[in-house]
C-alpha positions in Angstrom: 0.2 -4.9 25.0 -0.4 -1.9 27.3 1.6 1.1 28.5 -0.1 0.7 31.9 1.6 -2.3 33.7 1.1 -2.5 37.5 3.3 0.2 38.8 6.4 -1.0 40.6 6.7 2.4 42.4 4.1 4.5 44.0 3.5 8.1 43.0 5.4 9.2 46.1 8.3 6.9 45.3 8.3 8.1 41.7 8.5 11.8 42.8 11.4 10.9 45.1 13.2 9.1 42.3 12.7 12.1 40.0 14.2 14.4 42.6 17.2 12.0 42.9 17.5 11.8 39.1 17.5 15.6 38.9 20.4 15.6 41.3 22.3 13.3 38.9 21.5 9.9 40.4 21.7 7.5 37.5 20.4 4.6 39.5 17.3 6.6 40.2 16.8 7.1 36.4 17.2 3.4 35.9 14.5 2.7 38.5 12.2 5.2 36.8 12.7 3.6 33.3 12.7 -0.1 34.2 9.0 -0.7 34.7 8.4 0.8 31.2 11.2 -0.8 29.2 9.1 -3.6 27.8 6.1 -1.5 26.9 8.4 1.1 25.3 10.0 -1.5 23.1 6.6 -3.0 22.2 5.4 0.5 21.2 8.5 1.3 19.1 8.5 -2.1 17.4 4.8 -1.8 16.4 5.4 1.7 15.1 8.6 1.0 13.0 8.1 -2.8 12.5 11.7 -3.8 12.1 13.2 -5.3 15.3 16.7 -4.0 14.8 15.4 -0.5 14.1 13.2 -0.8 17.3 16.2 -1.9 19.4 18.3 1.0 18.1 15.6 3.5 18.6 14.9 2.3 22.2 18.6 2.9 23.0 18.2 6.4 21.5 15.2 7.0 23.8 17.1 5.8 26.9 20.0 8.1 26.0 17.7 11.1 25.6 16.0 10.3 28.9 19.4 10.2 30.6 20.5 13.5 29.0 17.3 15.4 29.4 15.8 14.2 32.7 16.0 17.7 34.1 13.5 18.8 31.4 10.8 16.6 33.0 8.7 19.1 35.0 6.3 16.8 36.7 3.1 18.4 35.2 2.3 15.0 33.5 3.0 11.5 34.7 6.6 10.3 34.1 5.3 7.6 31.7 3.7 10.3 29.5 7.0 12.2 29.3 8.8 9.0 28.5 6.4 7.9 25.8 6.5 11.4 24.4 10.3 11.0 23.8 9.7 7.6 22.3 6.9 9.0 20.0 9.0 11.8 18.6 12.0 9.4 18.0 9.6 7.2 16.1 8.1 10.0 14.1 11.6 11.3 13.1 12.4 7.8 12.0 9.2 7.2 10.1 9.2 10.6 8.3 12.4 9.4 6.5 10.7 6.2 5.3 8.2 5.6 2.6 4.6 4.9 3.7 3.5 1.4 2.8 0.9 0.6 0.2 -2.4 -0.8 1.5 -1.9 -3.9 -0.7 1.7 -4.4 0.4 0.9 -7.5 2.5 -1.1 -9.1 -0.4 1.7 -8.4 -2.8 4.3 -9.9 -0.4 2.1 -12.9 0.2 1.8 -13.7 -3.5 5.5 -13.2 -4.2 6.5 -15.3 -1.3 4.3 -18.2 -2.1 5.6 -18.2 -5.7 9.2 -18.2 -4.6 10.6 -21.6 -3.4 13.4 -19.8 -1.6 11.0 -17.7 0.4 8.8 -20.7 1.2 12.0 -22.5 2.3 12.9 -19.7 4.7 9.4 -19.8 6.2 9.6 -23.6 6.6 12.8 -23.2 8.5 11.1 -20.8 10.9 8.1 -22.9 11.6 10.3 -25.9 12.3 11.9 -24.1 15.3 11.0 -25.7 18.6 9.9 -22.4 20.1 7.7 -21.5 17.2 3.9 -21.6 17.3 1.5 -19.9 14.9 -0.7 -17.7 17.1 -3.4 -16.1 15.1 -3.9 -13.2 17.6 -0.2 -12.3 17.2 -0.8 -12.3 13.4 -3.8 -10.0 13.8 -1.5 -7.6 15.7 1.1 -8.0 12.9 -1.5 -7.0 10.3 -2.6 -4.0 12.3 1.0 -2.6 12.3 1.2 -3.3 8.6 -1.9 -1.2 8.0 -0.6 1.3 10.5 2.5 1.9 8.2 0.2 3.0 5.4 -0.9 6.1 7.5 0.9 9.4 7.9 3.2 8.9 10.9 1.3 11.4 13.1 -2.0 9.5 12.5 -0.2 6.2 13.2 1.0 7.5 16.5 -2.4 8.8 17.4 -4.1 5.5 17.0 -1.3 3.6 18.8 -1.3 6.0 21.8 -5.0 6.1 22.3 -6.4 2.8 21.0 -3.5 0.4 21.7 -1.6 1.9 24.6 -4.7 3.4 26.4 -3.6 7.0 26.9 -6.4 9.5 27.3 -7.1 12.1 24.6 -5.5 14.7 26.8 -2.4 12.6 27.5 -1.9 11.6 23.9 -2.3 15.2 22.7 0.3 16.2 25.2 2.6 13.5 24.0 2.2 14.6 20.4 2.5 18.3 21.4 -0.8 19.2 19.7 -4.2 20.5 21.0 -6.9 18.0 21.9 -9.1 19.0 18.8 -6.1 18.3 16.5 -5.4 15.0 18.2 -9.1 13.9 17.9 -9.1 14.8 14.2 -5.9 12.7 13.6 -7.4 9.8 15.6 -10.7 9.9 13.7 -8.9 10.1 10.3 -6.7 7.1 11.3 -9.6 5.0 12.4 -11.6 5.9 9.3 -8.7 5.0 6.9 -7.9 1.8 8.7 -11.5 0.6 8.8 -11.8 1.3 5.0 -8.5 -0.5 4.3 -9.6 -3.5 6.4 -12.9 -3.8 4.5 -10.9 -4.7 1.3 -8.2 -6.9 3.0 -9.4 -8.8 6.0 -12.3 -11.3 6.1 -12.2 -11.1 9.9 -13.1 -7.4 9.8 -15.6 -7.5 6.9 -17.9 -10.2 8.3 -17.0 -12.8 5.7 -15.3 -15.1 8.1 -11.7 -16.4 8.6 -8.9 -14.6 6.8 -7.4 -16.7 4.0 -3.9 -15.6 4.9 -4.4 -16.6 8.5 -5.8 -19.9 7.4 -2.9 -20.6 5.0 -0.2 -19.8 7.6 -2.0 -21.9 10.2 -2.1 -24.9 7.8 1.5 -24.3 6.8 2.6 -24.4 10.4 1.3 -27.9 10.8 1.0 -29.0 14.4 2.9 -26.0 15.7 0.0 -23.7 16.2 -2.2 -22.2 18.8 -6.0 -22.0 19.0 -7.9 -21.0 15.9 -10.1 -17.9 15.5 -13.1 -18.3 13.2 -14.3 -14.7 13.4 -13.8 -11.6 15.5 -16.7 -11.2 17.9 -18.4 -8.1 19.1 -20.4 -7.8 22.3 -23.5 -10.1 22.6 -26.6 -8.6 21.2 -24.8 -5.8 19.4 -25.5 -5.3 15.7 -22.2 -5.9 13.8 -20.8 -3.0 11.9 -17.4 -1.9 10.7 -16.8 0.3 13.8 -17.4 -2.3 16.4 -15.6 -4.9 14.4 -12.6 -2.6 14.4 -12.9 -2.1 18.1 -13.1 -5.8 18.7 -10.0 -6.2 16.6 -8.3 -3.5 18.7 -9.0 -5.6 21.8 -7.1 -8.5 20.3 -4.2 -6.2 19.1 -3.8 -4.7 22.6 -3.6 -8.2 24.3 -1.4 -9.9 21.6 2.3 -10.4 22.4 3.5 -9.4 18.9 6.9 -8.2 20.0 7.8 -11.2 22.1 5.4 -14.0 21.3 5.9 -17.5 19.8 5.3 -16.2 16.3 7.9 -13.5 16.4 10.4 -15.1 14.1 7.8 -15.4 11.4 6.7 -11.8 11.7 10.2 -10.5 11.9 10.9 -12.3 8.6 7.7 -10.8 7.1 8.4 -7.3 8.3 11.9 -7.4 6.9 10.7 -8.6 3.5 7.8 -6.1 3.4 10.1 -3.2 4.4 12.7 -4.0 1.8 10.0 -4.2 -0.9 8.2 -1.0 0.1 11.4 1.0 0.5 12.8 0.1 -2.9 9.7 0.1 -5.0 9.6 2.4 -8.0 
């Protein structure tokens, strides 16, 4: 996933479209938004993790763009302004939700495997013709699960910089904070996620393949993509928690979590985890 697809309009064309949008041309607004619609949805989905919520929030973003286009002053690229609106919509949503426990995934896994009804639902999903268990998509799923344990502002910081590829300056502007504040939030998010992964994921703590990934791969039978034995860092580089995390981020960026062949499974998991975490005592 990236917020930087090949532009469908040049900077000159974008400026012309912005001027037309300022004049009330809705078709121009549509032309400005369309190249970013899929990256926007992917970003929102990975932040809030429930598909229906992400779809609703995307519509909210598009309405706000339509209503506030004259507030875009061209100091920053249009995509930064657009993702800024999406970020603040997500933050408003997440601040009303409970942060997830670090162990939420493990609790959900144990409860699901002990519940024949849950196992049956999962079996129905993996029997679908379009389903395939793609371990890289599951790695991106886990990343968003851990992201939900962070304060929303830190979650947004790591998504904007490490997954979407915005610069520190751009991401700070999107979050309406100074660069030092942004760098502090980013560093705190990285440190906390790395620490959490050490206790949860065998792919990140140098112990080999994750048992959850292995179980899901085996449960999926013949409907599965290539395996991943371990996350690899650059050749000749000494493995440590930082570069393992960076290698994981490369997988997360490229994974098609929001639209891939494992999406039905992950939507099911996100729904179950969200219900459990929101209603826990």
